[in-house]
LUMPAVO-897014 format. One record per residue: x, y, z of N, C-alpha, C in turn; residue in three letters. Coordinates in steps of 0.1 Angstrom, whole numbers, padded with zeros to 4 digits, always signed. Layout:
REM LUMPAVO-897014
XYZXYZXYZala/...
This chain:
REM LUMPAVO-897014
+1052+0745+1579+1041+0754+1581+1045+0768+1577met/+1058+0772+1580+1063+0785+1576+1062+0787+1561glu/+1065+0777+1553+1065+0778+1539+1050+0780+1534gly/+1041+0773+1541+1027+0774+1537+1021+0788+1540gly/+1025+0793+1552+1021+0806+1556+1026+0817+1546glu/+1039+0815+1541+1045+0825+1532+1037+0825+1519lys/+1033+0813+1514+1026+0812+1502+1012+0819+1503lys/+1006+0817+1515+0993+0823+1517+0994+0838+1517val/+1005+0843+1523+1007+0858+1524+1009+0863+1510glu/+1017+0856+1502+1020+0860+1488+1007+0860+1480glu/+0999+0850+1482+0986+0849+1475+0977+0860+1478thr/+0976+0863+1492+0968+0874+1496+0973+0887+1491asn/+0986+0889+1490+0992+0902+1484+0988+0903+1470ala/+0989+0892+1462+0985+0892+1448+0970+0896+1446lys/+0962+0889+1455+0947+0892+1454+0944+0907+1458leu/+0952+0912+1468+0950+0926+1471+0954+0935+1460ala/+0965+0932+1453+0969+0940+1441+0959+0939+1430arg/+0954+0927+1428+0944+0924+1417+0932+0932+1420phe/+0927+0932+1433+0915+0939+1437+0917+0954+1435asn/+0929+0959+1439+0932+0973+1437+0932+0977+1422ser/+0938+0969+1414+0938+0971+1400+0924+0971+1394asp/+0917+0961+1398+0903+0959+1393+0894+0971+1398leu/+0896+0976+1410+0889+0987+1415+0892+1000+1407asp/+0905+1001+1404+0910+1013+1396+0904+1012+1382leu/+0904+1000+1376+0898+0998+1363+0883+1001+1363met/+0876+0997+1373+0862+0999+1374+0859+1014+1375val/+0867+1021+1383+0865+1035+1385+0867+1043+1372arg/+0878+1039+1365+0881+1045+1352+0870+1043+1342cys/+0866+1030+1341+0855+1027+1331+0842+1034+1335arg/+0839+1035+1348+0827+1042+1353+0828+1057+1349thr/+0840+1063+1350+0842+1077+1346+0840+1079+1331met/+0845+1069+1324+0843+1070+1309+0829+1069+1305glu/+0822+1059+1312+0808+1057+1309+0799+1070+1313leu/+0803+1076+1324+0796+1088+1329+0798+1099+1319asn/+0811+1100+1314+0814+1111+1304+0806+1108+1291glu/+0805+1095+1287+0798+1092+1275+0783+1095+1277ala/+0778+1092+1289+0764+1094+1292+0761+1109+1291leu/+0770+1117+1297+0769+1132+1297+0768+1137+1283asp/+0777+1131+1274+0777+1136+1260+0764+1132+1253lys/+0759+1120+1256+0747+1115+1250+0735+1124+1255ile/+0735+1128+1268+0725+1137+1273+0725+1150+1266arg/+0738+1155+1265+0740+1168+1258+0735+1168+1244glu/+0739+1157+1237+0734+1155+1223+0719+1155+1222leu/+0713+1147+1231+0698+1146+1231+0692+1160+1234glu/+0698+1168+1243+0694+1181+1246+0695+1190+1233lys/+0706+1189+1226+0708+1197+1214+0699+1193+1203leu/+0697+1179+1202+0688+1174+1192+0673+1179+1195lys/+0669+1179+1207+0656+1184+1211+0654+1199+1207ser/+0665+1206+1211+0665+1221+1208+0665+1223+1193ala/+0672+1214+1185+0672+1216+1171+0658+1213+1165phe/+0652+1202+1169+0638+1199+1164+0628+1210+1167leu/+0630+1216+1180+0621+1227+1183+0623+1239+1175ala/+0636+1242+1172+0640+1253+1164+0636+1252+1150asn/+0638+1240+1144+0635+1238+1130+0620+1238+1128ile/+0613+1233+1138+0598+1233+1137+0593+1247+1137ser/+0600+1256+1145+0596+1270+1145+0600+1277+1132his/+0612+1274+1127+0618+1280+1115+0610+1276+1103glu/+0604+1264+1103+0596+1260+1091+0582+1264+1092ile/+0576+1262+1104+0562+1265+1106+0559+1280+1104arg/+0568+1289+1109+0565+1303+1109+0563+1308+1094thr/+0573+1306+1085+0571+1311+1072+0560+1303+1064pro/+0559+1290+1068+0548+1282+1061+0534+1287+1065leu/+0532+1290+1078+0519+1296+1082+0517+1309+1074asn/+0527+1317+1073+0526+1330+1066+0523+1327+1052gly/+0529+1318+1045+0527+1315+1031+0512+1310+1029leu/+0507+1302+1038+0494+1297+1037+0484+1308+1038leu/+0486+1316+1049+0477+1327+1051+0477+1338+1040gly/+0488+1341+1035+0489+1351+1024+0483+1345+1011leu/+0486+1332+1009+0481+1325+0997+0465+1325+0997ser/+0459+1323+1009+0445+1323+1010+0439+1337+1007tyr/+0446+1348+1012+0442+1361+1009+0444+1365+0995tyr/+0455+1360+0989+0457+1364+0975+0447+1359+0965leu/+0441+1347+0969+0430+1341+0961+0416+1347+0964thr/+0416+1356+0974+0403+1362+0978+0399+1373+0968ser/+0387+1374+0965+0382+1385+0956+0382+1398+0963ser/+0384+1399+0976+0385+1411+0984+0398+1419+0982glu/+0409+1412+0978+0422+1419+0976+0423+1426+0963ser/+0429+1438+0964+0430+1447+0953+0443+1443+0946thr/+0446+1449+0934+0458+1446+0926+0470+1450+0934leu/+0470+1462+0940+0481+1467+0947+0484+1458+0959asp/+0474+1454+0966+0476+1445+0977+0482+1432+0973glu/+0477+1427+0961+0483+1414+0956+0498+1415+0953arg/+0501+1427+0947+0515+1429+0944+0524+1429+0957leu/+0519+1436+0967+0526+1437+0979+0527+1423+0986glu/+0515+1416+0986+0515+1403+0993+0524+1393+0985leu/+0525+1395+0972+0533+1386+0964+0548+1388+0968gly/+0552+1400+0971+0566+1402+0976+0568+1395+0989lys/+0558+1396+0998+0559+1389+1011+0560+1374+1009gln/+0552+1369+1000+0552+1354+0997+0566+1350+0993val/+0572+1358+0984+0585+1355+0979+0595+1355+0990lys/+0594+1365+0999+0604+1366+1010+0602+1354+1020arg/+0590+1350+1023+0588+1338+1031+0592+1326+1025leu/+0590+1325+1012+0594+1313+1004+0609+1312+1004gly/+0616+1323+1002+0631+1323+1002+0636+1319+1016asp/+0629+1323+1027+0634+1320+1040+0632+1305+1043lys/+0621+1299+1038+0618+1285+1040+0628+1277+1032leu/+0631+1281+1020+0640+1274+1011+0654+1275+1017leu/+0658+1286+1023+0671+1287+1030+0673+1277+1041ser/+0662+1275+1049+0663+1265+1060+0665+1251+1054val/+0657+1248+1044+0658+1234+1038+0672+1232+1032val/+0677+1242+1025+0690+1242+1019+0701+1239+1029asp/+0700+1246+1041+0710+1245+1051+0710+1231+1057asp/+0698+1225+1059+0698+1211+1065+0704+1202+1055val/+0701+1203+1042+0706+1194+1031+0721+1196+1030leu/+0726+1208+1031+0740+1211+1030+0748+1205+1042glu/+0742+1206+1054+0748+1200+1066+0749+1185+1064leu/+0739+1179+1058+0739+1164+1056+0751+1161+1046ser/+0753+1169+1036+0764+1166+1026+0777+1168+1033lys/+0778+1178+1042+0791+1180+1049+0794+1168+1058ile/+0784+1163+1065+0787+1153+1075+0789+1139+1068glu/+0784+1137+1056+0786+1125+1049+0797+1126+1038thr/+0804+1137+1038+0815+1139+1029+0811+1138+1015asn/+0800+1145+1011+0795+1144+0997+0795+1158+0990gln/+0803+1167+0995+0803+1180+0989+0810+1179+0975leu/+0805+1185+0965+0811+1186+0952+0816+1200+0950asn/+0829+1201+0950+0836+1214+0948+0838+1217+0933ile/+0833+1228+0929+0834+1233+0915+0842+1245+0914leu/+0854+1244+0908+0863+1255+0908+0860+1264+0895leu/+0861+1277+0897+0860+1286+0886+0867+1299+0889ser/+0868+1307+0879+0875+1320+0881+0865+1330+0888glu/+0869+1336+0899+0861+1345+0907+0868+1358+0909val/+0861+1369+0907+0866+1382+0911+0862+1385+0925asn/+0872+1386+0934+0869+1388+0948+0861+1401+0950leu/+0864+1412+0943+0857+1424+0946+0843+1423+0941asn/+0840+1417+0930+0826+1415+0926+0819+1406+0936asp/+0825+1396+0941+0819+1387+0951+0815+1395+0964leu/+0825+1402+0969+0823+1410+0981+0812+1420+0979val/+0812+1427+0968+0802+1437+0965+0788+1431+0965asn/+0787+1419+0958+0774+1412+0958+0769+1408+0971glu/+0778+1402+0980+0774+1398+0993+0769+1410+1001val/+0777+1421+1001+0774+1432+1009+0761+1439+1005ser/+0758+1439+0991+0746+1445+0986+0734+1437+0990gln/+0736+1424+0991+0725+1415+0995+0719+1419+1009glu/+0729+1423+1018+0725+1426+1031+0720+1441+1032phe/+0726+1450+1024+0722+1464+1024+0708+1465+1019leu/+0703+1456+1010+0690+1456+1004+0680+1449+1014asp/+0685+1443+1024+0676+1435+1033+0668+1444+1042asn/+0655+1443+1042+0646+1451+1050+0649+1450+1065glu/+0651+1438+1070+0654+1437+1084+0667+1443+1088glu/+0677+1443+1079+0690+1450+1081+0688+1465+1082phe/+0679+1470+1073+0676+1485+1073+0670+1489+1086lys/+0661+1480+1091+0653+1484+1104+0663+1485+1116lys/+0673+1477+1116+0683+1478+1127+0692+1490+1126lys/+0692+1496+1114+0700+1508+1112+0715+1506+1116gln/+0720+1495+1111+0734+1491+1113+0743+1497+1101leu/+0755+1499+1103+0764+1503+1092+0770+1490+1086tyr/+0774+1490+1074+0780+1479+1068+0792+1484+1060phe/+0804+1481+1065+0816+1486+1058+0823+1475+1051lys/+0828+1478+1039+0835+1469+1030+0849+1474+1027val/+0859+1466+1030+0873+1470+1027+0879+1460+1017val/+0883+1465+1005+0889+1456+0995+0904+1460+0993lys/+0912+1450+0995+0927+1453+0994+0933+1451+0981ser/+0926+1447+0971+0931+1445+0957+0923+1453+0947leu/+0930+1459+0937+0922+1465+0926+0914+1455+0918pro/+0904+1459+0911+0895+1450+0904+0903+1440+0895asp/+0913+1446+0887+0920+1438+0877+0930+1429+0883asp/+0932+1429+0896+0942+1420+0903+0935+1411+0913lys/+0921+1411+0913+0914+1404+0923+0908+1391+0918ala/+0913+1385+0907+0908+1372+0902+0915+1360+0908asn/+0907+1351+0913+0912+1339+0919+0904+1327+0914ile/+0910+1315+0916+0903+1303+0913+0898+1296+0926ile/+0885+1295+0927+0879+1288+0939+0865+1284+0936thr/+0858+1278+0946+0844+1275+0944+0836+1287+0948asp/+0830+1294+0938+0823+1306+0941+0811+1304+0950arg/+0803+1293+0948+0791+1291+0956+0795+1289+0971tyr/+0805+1281+0973+0809+1278+0987+0815+1290+0994arg/+0824+1297+0987+0829+1309+0993+0819+1319+0996leu/+0810+1322+0987+0798+1331+0989+0790+1326+1001asn/+0788+1313+1002+0780+1308+1014+0787+1310+1027ser/+0800+1308+1027+0808+1311+1040+0806+1325+1044ile/+0808+1335+1035+0807+1349+1039+0792+1352+1043leu/+0782+1347+1036+0768+1350+1039+0765+1344+1053val/+0769+1332+1056+0766+1326+1069+0773+1334+1081his/+0785+1338+1078+0792+1346+1089+0786+1360+1091leu/+0782+1366+1080+0775+1379+1081+0762+1378+1087ile/+0754+1367+1084+0741+1365+1090+0743+1363+1105glu/+0753+1356+1109+0756+1354+1123+0759+1367+1130asn/+0767+1376+1123+0771+1389+1129+0758+1398+1130ala/+0750+1397+1120+0738+1405+1119+0728+1401+1131phe/+0727+1388+1133+0718+1383+1143+0721+1388+1157lys/+0734+1389+1160+0738+1392+1174+0743+1406+1175phe/+0741+1415+1165+0745+1429+1166+0733+1438+1166thr/+0731+1446+1176+0719+1454+1178+0723+1469+1176his/+0735+1473+1177+0739+1486+1174+0754+1486+1169gln/+0757+1497+1162+0770+1497+1155+0769+1491+1141gly/+0777+1481+1139+0776+1475+1125+0785+1464+1123gly/+0788+1461+1110+0795+1450+1105+0806+1454+1095ile/+0817+1448+1095+0828+1451+1086+0832+1438+1079glu/+0833+1439+1065+0837+1427+1057+0850+1432+1050leu/+0861+1424+1052+0873+1428+1045+0881+1415+1042ser/+0891+1417+1033+0900+1405+1030+0914+1410+1028tyr/+0924+1401+1029+0938+1404+1026+0944+1393+1019ser/+0954+1396+1010+0961+1386+1003+0973+1382+1010met/+0976+1369+1012+0988+1365+1019+0999+1359+1009asn/+1011+1359+1014+1022+1355+1006+1021+1340+1002glu/+1015+1332+1010+1015+1317+1008+1002+1313+1000asn/+0998+1321+0990+0987+1318+0981+0974+1315+0989ser/+0972+1323+0999+0959+1322+1006+0953+1336+1007thr/+0940+1335+1009+0932+1348+1012+0926+1347+1026ile/+0927+1357+1033+0920+1358+1046+0909+1368+1046thr/+0897+1363+1050+0885+1372+1051+0883+1375+1066phe/+0878+1387+1068+0875+1391+1082+0860+1396+1082tyr/+0852+1390+1091+0839+1395+1093+0838+1400+1108val/+0838+1413+1109+0839+1419+1123+0826+1426+1126lys/+0821+1424+1139+0809+1430+1143+0810+1437+1156asp/+0801+1445+1160+0800+1451+1173+0789+1446+1182thr/+0787+1433+1181+0776+1426+1187+0779+1422+1202gly/+0771+1412+1206+0771+1408+1220+0784+1400+1224val/+0791+1395+1214+0803+1388+1218+0801+1374+1222gly/+0812+1366+1224+0811+1352+1227+0820+1349+1239ile/+0815+1343+1250+0824+1340+1261+0836+1331+1257pro/+0847+1333+1263+0859+1325+1260+0857+1310+1261ala/+0849+1305+1271+0848+1291+1273+0838+1285+1263asp/+0832+1293+1255+0823+1288+1244+0828+1289+1230met/+0839+1296+1229+0844+1299+1215+0848+1286+1208gln/+0852+1276+1215+0856+1263+1208+0844+1255+1204asn/+0832+1259+1208+0820+1251+1206+0811+1257+1196arg/+0813+1269+1192+0803+1276+1184+0801+1270+1170ile/+0811+1262+1165+0810+1256+1152+0804+1242+1153phe/+0800+1238+1165+0793+1225+1166+0779+1227+1162glu/+0773+1217+1155+0759+1218+1151+0750+1219+1162arg/+0740+1227+1160+0729+1230+1170+0733+1238+1182phe/+0746+1241+1184+0750+1248+1196+0748+1263+1195phe/+0742+1269+1206+0740+1283+1206+0747+1288+1219lys/+0754+1299+1217+0762+1304+1228+0753+1314+1237his/+0741+1317+1232+0732+1325+1240+0722+1316+1247val/+0721+1317+1260+0712+1307+1267+0697+1311+1266gly/+0689+1302+1270+0674+1304+1269+0669+1315+1278asp/+0678+1319+1288+0674+1330+1297+0677+1344+1291asp/+0682+1344+1279+0684+1357+1273+0671+1365+1271ser/+0673+1378+1272+0661+1387+1271+0657+1388+1256lys/+0666+1385+1247+0664+1386+1233+0663+1372+1227val/+0652+1370+1218+0651+1357+1212+0658+1357+1198phe/+0667+1347+1197+0675+1347+1184+0670+1335+1176tyr/+0665+1338+1164+0661+1328+1155+0672+1320+1149glu/+0669+1309+1142+0679+1300+1136+0679+1287+1142gly/+0685+1277+1135+0685+1263+1139+0699+1259+1144ile/+0709+1268+1144+0722+1265+1150+0731+1257+1141gly/+0730+1259+1128+0739+1252+1119+0747+1261+1109ile/+0744+1273+1110+0750+1283+1100+0765+1283+1101gly/+0771+1284+1113+0785+1284+1115+0791+1270+1112leu/+0783+1259+1115+0788+1246+1112+0790+1244+1097thr/+0780+1249+1089+0781+1249+1075+0793+1257+1070ile/+0795+1269+1075+0806+1278+1071+0819+1271+1073ala/+0821+1265+1085+0833+1257+1088+0835+1245+1079met/+0824+1238+1076+0825+1227+1067+0829+1230+1053gly/+0824+1241+1048+0828+1246+1035+0843+1251+1035tyr/+0847+1258+1045+0860+1263+1046+0870+1251+1046ala/+0867+1241+1054+0876+1229+1054+0876+1221+1041met/+0864+1221+1034+0863+1214+1021+0872+1221+1011ala/+0874+1235+1013+0882+1242+1004+0897+1243+1009leu/+0900+1235+1019+0914+1234+1024+0917+1245+1034gly/+0907+1252+1039+0909+1263+1049+0904+1261+1063gly/+0902+1272+1070+0897+1271+1084+0891+1284+1088asn/+0884+1284+1099+0878+1296+1105+0882+1297+1119ile/+0886+1308+1124+0889+1311+1138+0881+1323+1142lys/+0879+1324+1156+0872+1336+1161+0879+1342+1172val/+0878+1356+1172+0883+1363+1183+0872+1372+1189lys/+0869+1370+1202+0857+1377+1207+0858+1380+1222ser/+0851+1390+1226+0849+1393+1240+0835+1397+1243ser/+0829+1392+1253+0815+1395+1256+0813+1411+1257pro/+0803+1415+1250+0800+1429+1250+0808+1438+1241gly/+0818+1432+1234+0827+1440+1226+0828+1435+1211lys/+0819+1425+1208+0818+1421+1194+0827+1409+1191gly/+0827+1405+1179+0835+1393+1174+0841+1395+1161ser/+0852+1388+1158+0858+1389+1145+0860+1374+1141thr/+0854+1370+1130+0856+1357+1124+0866+1358+1113phe/+0877+1350+1114+0888+1350+1105+0888+1337+1096ile/+0886+1339+1084+0885+1327+1075+0897+1327+1065thr/+0905+1317+1065+0917+1316+1056+0914+1305+1046thr/+0915+1308+1033+0912+1299+1022+0924+1299+1012ile/+0930+1287+1009+0940+1286+0999+0934+1288+0985pro/+0940+1296+0976+0934+1299+0963+0946+1299+0953val/+0942+1299+0940+0951+1301+0929+0948+1315+0923asn/+0958+1323+0922+0956+1336+0916+0958+1336+0901phe/+0950+1344+0894+0951+1345+0879+0956+1358+0876thr/+0965+1359+0866+0971+1372+0862+0964+1376+0849asp/+0956+1386+0850+0948+1390+0839+0957+1396+0827ser/+0969+1401+0831+0977+1407+0821+0984+1396+0813glu/+0986+1384+0819+0993+1373+0812+0983+1363+0806lys/+0970+1366+0808+0960+1356+0803+0960+1356+0788lys/+0961+1344+0782+0961+1342+0768+0947+1339+0763val/+0942+1347+0753+0929+1345+0748+0928+1332+0740glu/+0917+1325+0743+0915+1312+0736+0904+1314+0725val/+0907+1309+0713+0898+1310+0702+0895+1296+0697asp/+0884+1290+0700+0880+1278+0695+0867+1279+0686phe/+0866+1291+0680+0854+1294+0672+0852+1285+0660ser/+0863+1278+0656+0862+1269+0644+0860+1255+0649lys/+0858+1253+0661+0857+1239+0667+0842+1236+0672arg/+0839+1224+0671+0826+1219+0675+0828+1208+0686lys/+0822+1210+0698+0824+1201+0709+0811+1195+0713ile/+0811+1181+0714+0799+1174+0719+0801+1172+0734leu/+0792+1177+0742+0793+1175+0757+0782+1165+0761val/+0786+1154+0766+0777+1143+0771+0776+1143+0786val/+0766+1149+0791+0765+1152+0806+0750+1152+0810glu/+0746+1144+0819+0732+1143+0823+0729+1153+0835asp/+0739+1157+0842+0737+1167+0853+0737+1181+0848asp/+0725+1188+0850+0724+1201+0844+0734+1211+0849leu/+0736+1211+0863+0745+1221+0868+0760+1219+0863ile/+0764+1206+0862+0777+1203+0856+0778+1208+0842ser/+0767+1206+0834+0768+1211+0820+0768+1226+0819tyr/+0761+1232+0828+0760+1247+0828+0774+1253+0831gln/+0781+1246+0840+0795+1250+0844+0804+1249+0832tyr/+0803+1237+0825+0812+1235+0813+0808+1245+0802ile/+0795+1247+0800+0791+1256+0790+0796+1270+0792glu/+0796+1274+0805+0801+1287+0809+0816+1289+0806ala/+0824+1278+0808+0838+1278+0805+0840+1279+0790leu/+0833+1271+0782+0835+1270+0768+0829+1282+0761leu/+0820+1289+0767+0814+1301+0760+0824+1312+0758ser/+0835+1312+0766+0845+1322+0765+0855+1319+0754lys/+0854+1307+0748+0863+1303+0738+0858+1304+0724thr/+0844+1306+0723+0838+1307+0710+0834+1294+0704gly/+0837+1283+0710+0834+1270+0705+0819+1267+0703ala/+0815+1260+0693+0802+1256+0691+0799+1243+0700arg/+0789+1244+0708+0787+1233+0718+0774+1226+0715val/+0774+1213+0714+0763+1204+0714+0761+1197+0727leu/+0749+1195+0731+0747+1189+0744+0737+1177+0743his/+0741+1165+0749+0731+1154+0750+0733+1149+0764val/+0722+1142+0769+0722+1137+0783+0724+1122+0785lys/+0724+1114+0774+0725+1100+0776+0734+1094+0765asn/+0737+1081+0767+0747+1074+0758+0741+1072+0744ala/+0728+1068+0743+0722+1066+0730+0722+1078+0721asp/+0719+1090+0727+0719+1102+0719+0733+1106+0715asp/+0742+1104+0724+0756+1107+0721+0761+1099+0709ala/+0758+1086+0709+0762+1077+0698+0756+1081+0685ile/+0743+1085+0686+0735+1089+0674+0741+1102+0668glu/+0743+1112+0677+0748+1125+0672+0762+1124+0666val/+0771+1116+0673+0785+1114+0668+0785+1107+0655ala/+0776+1098+0653+0776+1090+0640+0770+1098+0628ser/+0762+1109+0631+0756+1117+0621+0764+1129+0617ile/+0768+1136+0628+0775+1149+0626+0790+1146+0624asp/+0795+1148+0612+0809+1145+0608+0819+1157+0612lys/+0813+1168+0617+0821+1180+0620+0825+1181+0635asn/+0821+1171+0643+0825+1172+0657+0840+1170+0659ile/+0846+1179+0666+0860+1179+0668+0865+1171+0680asp/+0856+1171+0690+0859+1164+0703+0847+1161+0711leu/+0848+1151+0719+0837+1147+0728+0841+1148+0743ile/+0834+1156+0751+0836+1157+0765+0825+1147+0771leu/+0830+1136+0776+0822+1125+0780+0821+1122+0795leu/+0809+1123+0801+0808+1119+0815+0807+1104+0815asp/+0814+1098+0825+0813+1083+0825+0800+1078+0831ile/+0795+1085+0842+0783+1081+0848+0771+1087+0841his/+0764+1079+0833+0752+1084+0826+0740+1075+0829leu/+0728+1079+0828+0717+1070+0830+0715+1059+0820pro/+0711+1048+0824+0709+1036+0816+0721+1029+0810phe/+0729+1037+0803+0742+1032+0797+0753+1041+0801arg/+0765+1036+0804+0776+1044+0808+0783+1050+0797ser/+0793+1059+0800+0801+1065+0791+0811+1055+0784gly/+0814+1044+0791+0822+1034+0785+0815+1028+0773val/+0802+1026+0774+0794+1021+0762+0795+1030+0750asp/+0795+1043+0753+0796+1053+0742+0809+1051+0735val/+0820+1051+0743+0834+1050+0737+0835+1037+0729ala/+0830+1026+0735+0830+1013+0729+0823+1012+0715tyr/+0811+1018+0715+0802+1018+0703+0809+1026+0692glu/+0814+1038+0696+0821+1046+0686+0833+1040+0680leu/+0841+1033+0688+0852+1026+0683+0848+1014+0674lys/+0837+1007+0677+0832+0997+0669+0827+1002+0655lys/+0822+1014+0655+0817+1020+0643+0829+1028+0635met/+0841+1026+0640+0853+1033+0634+0851+1048+0633asn/+0844+1054+0643+0843+1068+0644+0854+1073+0653ile/+0864+1080+0647+0876+1084+0654+0875+1099+0658asp/+0868+1101+0669+0867+1115+0675+0874+1114+0689ile/+0883+1124+0691+0890+1124+0704+0880+1125+0716pro/+0882+1117+0726+0873+1117+0738+0881+1121+0750ile/+0875+1131+0757+0881+1134+0771+0870+1130+0781ile/+0873+1120+0789+0863+1115+0799+0864+1123+0812ala/+0852+1127+0816+0850+1134+0829+0847+1124+0840gln/+0854+1124+0851+0852+1114+0861+0855+1119+0875thr/+0848+1113+0885+0852+1116+0899+0857+1103+0905ala/+0860+1093+0896+0864+1079+0900+0879+1079+0903leu/+0883+1068+0910+0897+1065+0912+0903+1060+0899asp/+0916+1063+0897+0922+1059+0884+0923+1044+0882ser/+0921+1037+0893+0921+1022+0892+0907+1016+0891met/+0897+1024+0890+0883+1018+0889+0882+1010+0876ser/+0872+1001+0876+0869+0993+0865+0865+1001+0852asp/+0858+1012+0854+0854+1020+0843+0866+1027+0836glu/+0875+1032+0844+0887+1038+0839+0896+1028+0831ile/+0897+1016+0837+0905+1006+0831+0899+1002+0817lys/+0885+1001+0817+0878+0997+0804+0881+1008+0794ser/+0880+1021+0798+0882+1031+0788+0896+1031+0783leu/+0906+1028+0791+0920+1028+0787+0922+1017+0777lys/+0915+1005+0779+0916+0994+0770+0911+0998+0756lys/+0900+1006+0756+0894+1010+0743+0903+1020+0736ile/+0911+1027+0743+0920+1036+0737+0918+1051+0742gly/+0909+1053+0751+0907+1066+0757+0917+1068+0768cys/+0926+1078+0766+0937+1080+0775+0936+1094+0782thr/+0926+1102+0779+0926+1115+0785+0914+1116+0794gln/+0917+1121+0807+0906+1122+0817+0907+1135+0824phe/+0895+1140+0828+0894+1152+0836+0888+1148+0849leu/+0894+1151+0860+0889+1148+0873+0879+1159+0877asn/+0867+1154+0883+0858+1164+0888+0861+1167+0902lys/+0860+1179+0907+0855+1191+0899+0865+1195+0889pro/+0860+1200+0877+0869+1203+0866+0877+1216+0868ile/+0890+1215+0866+0898+1227+0867+0897+1234+0853asp/+0894+1247+0853+0892+1254+0840+0905+1254+0831pro/+0916+1257+0838+0929+1257+0830+0932+1243+0824asp/+0930+1233+0832+0932+1219+0827+0923+1215+0816glu/+0911+1219+0816+0901+1217+0805+0906+1224+0792leu/+0909+1237+0793+0913+1244+0781+0926+1239+0776leu/+0936+1235+0784+0948+1230+0780+0947+1217+0772asn/+0938+1208+0777+0935+1195+0771+0929+1198+0757leu/+0919+1207+0757+0913+1210+0744+0923+1215+0734leu/+0931+1224+0738+0941+1230+0729+0950+1219+0724arg/+0955+1210+0733+0964+1199+0728+0957+1191+0718glu/+0945+1187+0720+0937+1179+0710+0936+1186+0697asn/+0932+1199+0697+0930+1206+0685+0943+1208+0677phe/+0954+1210+0684+0967+1212+0677+0971+1199+0671glu/+0968+1188+0677+0972+1174+0672+0964+1172+0659lys/+0951+1175+0660+0943+1173+0648+0946+1181+0636lys/+0950+1194+0638+0953+1202+0627+0964+1213+0632asn/+0976+1209+0633+0986+1218+0639+0988+1231+0632pro/+0985+1231+0620+0988+1244+0612+0977+1254+0613asn/+0966+1250+0619+0954+1259+0620+0953+1267+0633ser/+0963+1264+0642+0962+1271+0655+0951+1264+0663gly/+0945+1272+0672+0935+1266+0681+0921+1267+0674ser/
């Protein structure tokens, strides 16, 4: 009997421990579920606020556009009135376009589809353009704020390699945020060069400031640090800072904030860049060269054309494989082909294959965003195409490849 009672006690002890462990597990899971539900409720709340905000941000300029358009077509309006109304239509159209662009850019950031295009940028020119955009803004003038710009480099030393559009957008979004929450005083935009090949931008305002417990959340989409009980209504859909952070991270950088309620905020953006030395820059002369660019994307072609325009090269442009094959077979003076792999209907691989079959021996540099082990790259290598430019195209890499090809073709003629 004693042995049986001992076994019963051991079994009961095991059951008690099991029940205790199970109870602890249930409580932990319940806490996790409650936290998840809280997050879902918060997200739903933010989503509802976003939909309400975007409805307001779209309907307001759209209603204005429709009303002004109706009056513009009226026989009652004079020429002077039409000119003034036309300016208002443009302003409302720009505002509506900005909202749509922001939503589309946020989608690209969240799906990792940003296309970074590197080019040479003069920091001082960029800072001047951004500041002038706000100084010319009628709403900025009405607030009577000051706008101070501090440049730490002379113009001839301020050239860097970066994505001009993304960097410009980061600064614009940060200044727009500063402008929105600043009612007296003003804004200061400055930058400093760091020893580790980075640039730090500072956007400082004398605005309402951000509470410490909210500073970690201001870069979340749809989040606003000013509550609905605020006496001031702040426009916007709550994604400007999210986009700025997304661009900064895409460029390999980051944004931090220092702020105190009632004392303003300073947004600190650090971006890695490559500096160019204008004194050591070697002039490139490809004026005796003709280059065929096969590219269906207009923006990509315009970027390439801008780079090649500085070299004096004659540039031909086609948008598809069939036109590329036809031009290359007719024009015997083409020195090189810049070939995009992804083309409509037929790929760049087809172009290279057809030209090889026709014994047309023109050097080809393939432009690609593909992995080096992709089927298209392997096919091009089999055909004999061994030179590739990764997108986004680095200006120096492109010019160096062109120079190498031209020197091989005719080493005695220089570039």
